[in-house]
N, C-alpha and C positions, 0 to 999 in steps of 0.2 A: 504023578513028579513032573512035570510039562505045565501040567494043569496050574501049579500050588505059584509055579514059575510066574506064568502070563499074569494069574491075578495078583503077584506082586507087581508086575510092570505094569499093569492096570493102575495097579493100589498110587503106585511112584509119578505117573505121568500128568494126574494135576496139578503135584507139586512142582513139577519140574515146568508146567506153561504157568504157572503162577510165580513161581522167583524169575520166568525170562520175562512175563510182563512186569513185576518190580524191577526186572533190572532194565526194561525200555523205561518207562515210567520215570527212573532214577537219573537217566544218560537226558531223556527230553529235558527233565527240568534242571542239568547241571546246562544242557543248552543252552534254556531261556534263561541264565542263570549269566553263563556268559554273553549272550545279545544283551542281556539288562546291562552290564557291567560298560560292553565296546558302546552301546547306547547314550551311557552317558556319560563316558572320558571322551567319545563325541561331540555330546555338547558342553563339556567340558571346555574341550578345544575350540569349537565355534565361537560358545560366550568369549575365549581369551582373543580370539580375533577379530570378533564386534567390539569389544572393549580395546584392544589396538589399534585398530583402524579409527577409534569414534577418538581417540586421544592424539593419532598422528592428524587428523581433519580439525580439530581444536588448536593444536601447534601450530598447524598452516596459516588457521584462521587469525590468531595471536600476531602471527608473521606478519600476516598482511595489512591488522591494522593498527603496527605499531611501523611500519612502511608507508600509509597513507595516511597516518599522525605525521609522519616526521617531512615528507612531500608538501605535507598543508601549511607546515611551519614556516619551508623551504617558499612557498608562496605566498605567507603573507609578508615575509622578510623581502622578498623581491616587489612586493606590491609598495607596501612602504617606502622604499629604498624608490622605487619610481614616480611615486609620491612627493617624497622629499624632492629628487631632483627637476619635478615638472614644475615645484613651486619656488625654486632656485631658479630654474630658468627664468621664470617668468618674472621673477623678481630683478632678474638682472637685464634681462628685454626691457623693462618697464624703466629700468634706472639708464642703461642707455638711449633712448627713448628720452626720458627728458633731460639728458646731459647736452646728445644733438639740439633737442630745441633749446635748452640755455644756452649753447653756442652759437646756434643762430639768430635769435634774440637779441644777444649780446653783437653781433655784429651790424644787425640793424639797427639801434638806439642813435649811432652818429645818424644814420640817415634820415631817422627820424626829429634827432635834432635839430637837422639843417635845412628839412621840409618847416619844423614850427619857425626857422628864423627868417626864411624866404615868406612865409606868409607874413609874419610879424612888418618885414621889411614892406611887402608891398600894402599891408597896409597902411602904413605910415606916410610913405612917399605917393601911393596911386599912379607908381609910374612901371607901367604896363611891360615895357621891355626888360626890367630891373625883375620885375617878376618873373616874366618870361624865363630871362637867363636862370634865376636860382631856382624854378622850377625844372627846368633843363638837365642842373646842375643834380638837382636830387634824385631825378630820374635815371641820370649815370651811373650814383652811388649805389639806388640801389640794384639798377641790373649787374653791377659788379658782383656785389654780395650775392646775390642770387647763382650770376652764371660759377664764380669762386665755388658754390654748392654742387654743384652739376647739370643745373638747368641751361637747357638751349633751345633755342625756337626754332619750330619747325618749316623746314624752306619748303612754299609751296607756287607762289607766282612764279607761272611758266614753267612749271613741273607737270608732267604726267601724273593722273588724281590717282593718288593710293589710298584704299580703304582702312589700312591699317592707320592710315598720320592724319589722313583728312576725311574730312565731312563735309558732303557737298550740300547746297541748301537750294541752289537754283545752277538750271543750265540754260545757256542764253546762247546764242547766238555771237560770232565774232569772224568776222574777216580773217580771212588769211591767218587761223587759227587750225588746229589738227582738233579732231571731237577728242575729246576726253583731255584735256590740257586743261590745267588752272588758271584761269583769267585773273583772277582780284581772291582777296583773301575779306571777309567779312569778320575773323575773329581769329586774333594770333593761336596758334598753339604751340607746345610744350612738351620736351621730351627732359626727365630726369634722369640720368644717371643710363639711358639708351634706350629708357623705357619710359612706352610716352604718358604723359602727365593728363595731357586734353589734346585732343586730335584739332588743326585747322578745319577753323568753317569756308569755306571757300564756295566759289561762281566755277562753275564748271563750263567749257564750249562745249557746244553740241554739236 
């Protein structure tokens, strides 16, 4: 009896092993399927993340391009405004210069008229004294016009040499004169509204 039970148990053992092996295989297949599903899901999530990041980068790039275009438009407008301002300022300066020149020339016309009269009178009379008086009168008128425009003769003789306002052409021995003092004027110098227009050419004591 016992041998029969053992034989039956021995006959059932392979069936149990095969069943267990089948169960394990099924579990492995299920695990593999779960892993595959999880991998597929992860790949989907990763793809969605990359796509979202690419969309965000593209949006930032579009925004930066729009801002750059706006700045470029502003720069072009500023450049155009500056060019217009420069041209307008140049026209105004040219007009002011022309107006100032016109006013000065208009004031010099009477001087020119009187100079022509003096020369004509001297040619007719051949009177030296009369010609000299006429020239002196014209010279006085010319000086008044120029002084009214701000022209001032630079003082030099008897003054200490000033390299800003004087130009030394020769150094001379001069008794009773300190070295560096201007002793004579070779050519007059002038200032226009406080600015040296032409330095005075002078002789300086050494």
